[in-house]
N, C-alpha and C positions, 0 to 999 in steps of 0.2 A: 504494500500500499504506499502510496505518496502521502506523507504527513508533513504539514507546515506547523512549526512551533513559533509562537509569537512571544518574544522576549528571551534574552540570554542570561537571566538572573538564576537564582538557586534552583527554582523549580523547573525553569526551562532547561537548564543544564542536566538536571536529573532525568527528565523525560527524554532528552536527547540521548543521553548514555543508555537508558533502558531500551529505547526503540530502535536505535540506529543500526543494530546488527541484524535485525529482521525485516526492516522497512527502509524505504528511500526517505530519508528525512532532511528537511531544510529548516534553517532557523532564520527568521526575520527580526532584525534588531536595528533600530534607528541610530544607535551609538556604535560605530564600527569598532571602537576600542573593546567593547564587551564581547566581541566575537573572537578575540585573539586565541582563546583557549577552548574553543568549540571544535571537536574533532569528529571525524567519520560522518560528516554531514555537509550539505550545501550551506553557504553563509550568504544571506541576502541582506541588502541594505536599501534596495529600491523596489517599489511595488511592481514594476515591470517584470522583474525576475519571478515574482510570484505568479504572474499571469502565464509566463512561459513554463513554469513548473507544473501548473494544473494540479494542485493537491486535492486529494480525495477527502482528507480530514484536516481540520485546523484545531490545534490545542492552544488556547489563549492562556499563556502563563505570565503575563505582565502583572505588575502590582495592581491591586484591586482599584486604586484610584483611576487607572487608565484602561480598565477592561473594555468598557463600552467604546471608548475612543479608538482602541486598537482594532476592534471589530469593524467599526465604521471606516477606518482607514483602509483595510484590506478587502472588504466584501466586494467593491467594484471590480476587483481582479481575480475573483474566485470563480470556478465553473459553477453553474447552477445546481448541479448534483452534489456539490461538496457538502460535507457535514461539518458544522461549526461546533466547538465545545469550549467550556471554560472549567477551571479547576478552583474557582474563587471561594474563599471561606465566607464571604459575604455575598448573598445572592440578591441584594436589594436591586430592584428594577430589572433584573435579568429576565424574569419570566415574561414581563410585558415586552421587553426588547425582542425575545425570541419569537413571540407569538406574531409579531408584525414584520420580522426581518426578511421573511421569504425563503429562508434556508432551513434544511433539516438541522436539527441541533440535539446536543446531549450535554448535560450539566453534571459534573461530579465534584467531589470535595475530598481529596486525599488528605486525612487529618493528622498526618504525621510530620508536616512541616520540617524544614531542614535545621531549624533552631536547636531542637532537642533530640530528634530521632536519630537512631543509627540507621542510615540508609542501606546498610549491608544486612541488616537483620531487622525485618519489619513485621514478624509474625505476631507481635503484640499490639500492632498499630491497626487503625481502622480507616475505612474509606466509605463515603456515602455516595450512591448513585441516585440521582433525582428521577423519580418515576415518570414524570412527564418528559417527552422527547422521543427521538428516533429509536426504533427497536434495534437496528443493526449497530447504531452508535453505542447503546447500552451494552450490547453483547461484546463489543470490542473492549470496553473499559472493564466489564466484568471479568473477561478473560485476563486482561493485563494485570488487574489488582489481585486476581487469584494466584497468578504466577509469581507475584511479588510476596504472597503469603499474607496479604492483608485480610482483616475481617471486614466483610462487605455488608452494608445495610442499605435498604432502599426507602427513601423518604420522598414525600412530595416537596415541592418548593416551601410550602407553608410549614410542614413538619421540620424540615431542615432549619428554617429560621428560628423556630421555637427552641430546637435542641441547641443551636449555637448560642441563643440567648442565655441558656443555662450553663452549657459546658465550657463556654469561652468567657463570658462576662464575669461569672463568679471567681474563677482563679485569676483573672486579670485585675479585678477590683481588689481582691485580696493582696495581690502582688503590689499594687499601687499603694495600699495602705501601709504595707511593710516599708516600702522604699520611702514614703513621705515622712515617716517618724524615725527612719534609720540613722544612727550615729556611727562614726568610725570606730571600729573595735581593733585594738592592738593585738588581742589574743581571742579572736572569735571561736565560739564553740562550733561543734559539728553541725547542729541544726541551723545555726546562724549562717554558716558558710553555704549550706545547701539552699537556704532561702535567698542568699545573696546571688547564687549562680542562676536560680530561677528568675530573679528580678532582672539581672543583666540580660538574660535571654529574651524575656518579654519586652523589655524596653529597647532592645535592638531592633524590634519589628518596625515596619513603616508606620509613621504617625497616623497616616490616613486610614490604614487598616485598623489600628487600635481604635480610632475614632469611630469608624463605621460599625465595628463590633459593639461598642458601648452605646452607640446611637440607635441600635436596634430597638424598635418601639417596645419590645418585650422585655428589654433589660432592666428598666427602672424597678419593676416588681422584684426582681431577683436581688437588686442592690438594696432595696428596702428591707428585704429579708436578712441580709447581712447586718444592717443597722439594728434591727430588732434583736438579733442574737447578741450583738456587741453590748447593747444596753442591758440585757439580762445578765451577761457575764460580768460587766462592770459593777452592777448592783450586787452580785454574789461576792465579788472580790472586796468591794468597799465594806460590806457587812461581815466579812470573814465567816460566811455561813457554810460550814463544812458539809452539813447534810445536803444543802442544795448543790453544792459543788460536786459531791458524789453522784447525785442524781443527774446532773448536767453532763458529767463525763460519761456516765452510762448511756445517756441518750445519744451523744455524739459518736461514741464507739459503735453504737448500733448502726449509724449511718454509713460507717465505712467498712462494714463487714462484707 
């Protein structure tokens, strides 16, 4: 299959590495310097090269801020039977875009991101395939993610956004709270160092991505839940209430079983 990957960042490079030995892969990147270390693929910087390549599948791997812009830039140069796809962790506006774009489409979310995951061992990581979309496109990504050893889940666009509001916003907000009150430690403990590593990883993400995840309309309710729990914990600590503390610890241990 002829596959065009948009963007030569971390995920674009990952998909190029994974796919280029079985498919004819091209990478389109507007910044030529980012293509220096892309191997075993065609390297495109002009839309006319896309038109000549005639891809059968497009994987949009640019940062979430430019996902729609990248699609609009290349669509005039794609064959009409080409399948377009995204791997965005934020699907805001994508469903409406796909429904009016005139192309077959498939939307997925590989939830392992290059920040923390070991890309050589993904058996403990997950991927979501959106139920709406082209049947053959979904089969392609299901086969790919199965070969990578990922655990695959199928959600609608609506279910995906609800899941992301919970699974991303809660750890992100918790990390922000840690970073906001953090002070330099000359001799940090193990737990502190682990939290620090997580904070550095999360805060290395693109600002727009973090913003869009937290601006998900479903996020405020989850953040409010964090505030409620912190208020209860602060009251227990302030009153040195050992009985309530035991009950609270029992409750939250039950959540992580």
